[in-house]
C-alpha positions in Angstrom: 5.8 -9.8 -17.8 2.3 -10.1 -19.3 1.5 -12.7 -16.6 2.7 -10.3 -14.0 0.6 -7.5 -15.3 -2.4 -9.7 -15.4 -1.8 -10.9 -11.8 -1.0 -7.4 -10.7 -4.3 -6.1 -12.1 -6.3 -8.9 -10.4 -4.7 -8.1 -7.1 -5.4 -4.4 -7.6 -9.0 -5.2 -8.4 -9.3 -7.0 -5.1 -7.8 -4.0 -3.2 -10.0 -1.5 -5.1 -13.2 -3.5 -4.4 -12.4 -3.3 -0.7 -11.6 0.4 -0.9 -15.0 1.0 -2.6 -16.9 -1.1 -0.1 -15.2 0.6 2.9 -15.9 4.0 1.3 -19.6 3.1 1.2 -19.5 2.0 4.8 -17.4 4.8 6.3 -17.3 7.5 3.6 -13.9 9.4 3.2 -13.5 9.7 7.0 -9.7 9.1 6.3 -9.5 12.7 4.9 -8.9 13.9 8.5 -5.7 11.9 8.7 -2.5 13.7 8.3 0.2 11.8 6.2 2.1 10.8 9.3 -1.0 9.2 10.7 -1.4 7.2 7.5 2.2 6.1 7.7 1.5 5.0 11.3 -1.6 3.1 10.1 0.6 1.2 7.6 3.1 0.6 10.3 0.5 -1.2 12.4 -0.5 -3.3 9.4 3.0 -4.2 8.5 3.9 -4.9 12.2 0.8 -7.2 12.6 1.9 -9.1 9.4 5.4 -9.6 10.8 4.0 -10.7 14.1 1.7 -13.3 12.4 4.5 -14.5 10.2 6.6 -15.1 13.3 4.0 -16.4 15.7 2.1 -18.4 13.0 -1.1 -17.8 15.0 -3.8 -15.2 14.9 -5.9 -14.6 17.9 -8.1 -12.1 16.2 -8.9 -14.5 13.4 -7.9 -12.4 10.5 -4.9 -13.5 8.4 -2.0 -11.8 6.6 -3.8 -11.2 3.2 -6.3 -8.6 4.4 -3.3 -6.7 6.0 -1.5 -6.6 2.7 -4.7 -5.4 1.0 -4.9 -2.7 3.7 -1.4 -1.5 3.1 -2.2 -1.1 -0.6 -5.3 1.0 0.2 -3.7 3.0 3.0 -0.7 3.6 0.7 -3.1 5.0 -1.9 -4.8 7.1 0.8 -1.3 8.4 1.8 -0.7 9.5 -1.8 -4.1 11.2 -2.0 -3.4 13.0 1.4 0.0 14.1 0.1 -1.7 15.5 -3.0 -4.7 17.2 -1.3 -3.4 17.8 2.1 -5.5 16.6 5.2 -8.9 18.2 6.0 -10.8 18.7 9.1 -13.9 17.3 7.4 -14.9 14.7 5.0 -14.5 17.1 2.1 -14.7 14.9 -1.0 -17.4 12.7 -2.5 -17.1 8.9 -3.0 -16.8 9.4 -6.7 -14.0 11.9 -6.4 -12.2 9.5 -3.8 -12.4 6.6 -6.3 -11.2 9.0 -9.1 -8.1 9.9 -7.0 -7.7 6.2 -6.0 -7.6 5.2 -9.7 -5.2 8.0 -10.7 -2.7 7.0 -8.0 -3.0 3.3 -8.5 -2.4 3.7 -12.2 0.8 5.8 -11.5 1.9 3.1 -9.0 1.2 0.4 -11.6 3.3 2.1 -14.2 6.2 2.4 -11.7 5.9 -1.3 -11.0 6.1 -2.1 -14.8 9.2 0.0 -15.3 11.0 -1.4 -12.2 9.9 -4.9 -12.9 11.5 -4.5 -16.3 14.8 -3.3 -14.8 14.9 -5.8 -12.0 13.8 -8.8 -14.2 10.9 -10.0 -12.0 13.3 -10.5 -9.0 10.2 -10.2 -6.8 9.2 -13.8 -8.0 12.3 -15.3 -6.2 11.6 -13.5 -3.0 9.8 -14.8 0.1 6.6 -13.0 1.3 8.2 -12.3 4.7 11.0 -10.3 2.8 8.3 -8.1 1.4 7.1 -7.4 5.0 10.6 -6.6 6.1 11.2 -4.3 3.0 7.9 -2.5 3.8 8.8 -2.0 7.4 12.2 -0.7 6.3 10.4 1.8 3.9 8.2 2.8 6.8 11.2 3.6 8.9 12.6 5.7 6.0 9.3 7.4 5.6 9.1 8.3 9.2 12.5 9.8 9.1 11.5 11.9 6.0 8.4 13.0 7.8 10.5 13.9 10.8 12.6 16.0 8.5 9.5 17.9 7.3 9.7 16.0 3.9 13.1 17.2 3.1 15.7 14.8 1.6 19.1 15.4 0.2 19.5 12.5 -2.2 16.7 10.2 -1.4 13.3 9.6 -2.9 10.5 11.2 -1.2 7.4 10.0 0.9 5.4 9.4 -2.2 8.0 7.1 -3.8 8.2 5.1 -0.5 4.4 4.8 -0.4 4.5 3.5 -4.0 7.1 0.9 -3.2 5.1 -0.3 -0.2 2.1 -0.6 -2.4 3.9 -2.6 -5.0 5.6 -5.0 -2.5 2.1 -5.6 -0.9 0.6 -6.4 -4.3 3.4 -8.8 -5.0 2.6 -10.4 -1.6 -1.1 -10.6 -2.5 -0.2 -12.3 -5.8 2.0 -14.9 -3.9 -0.6 -15.5 -1.3 -3.4 -16.0 -3.8 -1.5 -17.8 -6.6 -3.0 -21.1 -5.8 -6.6 -19.6 -5.6 -6.5 -18.1 -9.0 
């Protein structure tokens, strides 16, 4: 498990670095996105991953790894939007955005540690394309919950689905970069 935590932290560091750089380039323009739009943005990324996994060719020149990183970052953005609500303006500073990012990634990391204990590192025996399919399934669930105004009877909420998408994406990042590390 210690190896998983170290690998997980390295992958999260890569994601956070991209988040901070994009925050510098674009500011917190994502604050205008309603949670449903964040879900759709993640859907676009996951659909592209599945397309690239199936077709084995990218005509844009970007591979699968950056898309999994984007899912992590949009998942955190989704959690922030659920917490704060969307805004009509860019209403937070970069430092506040990073503070919220760190808060939500820490909670998501802790969830991974608890689940990884219970599931006994089953993710290591999975294929990357299975993570993609599970993320797409969680997106379908999330969209249904959103269509139901966030109300569930027995199921986890939108936030839990975002956290699971983030964690499966981090597992994919680990698997895709294991030979690089």
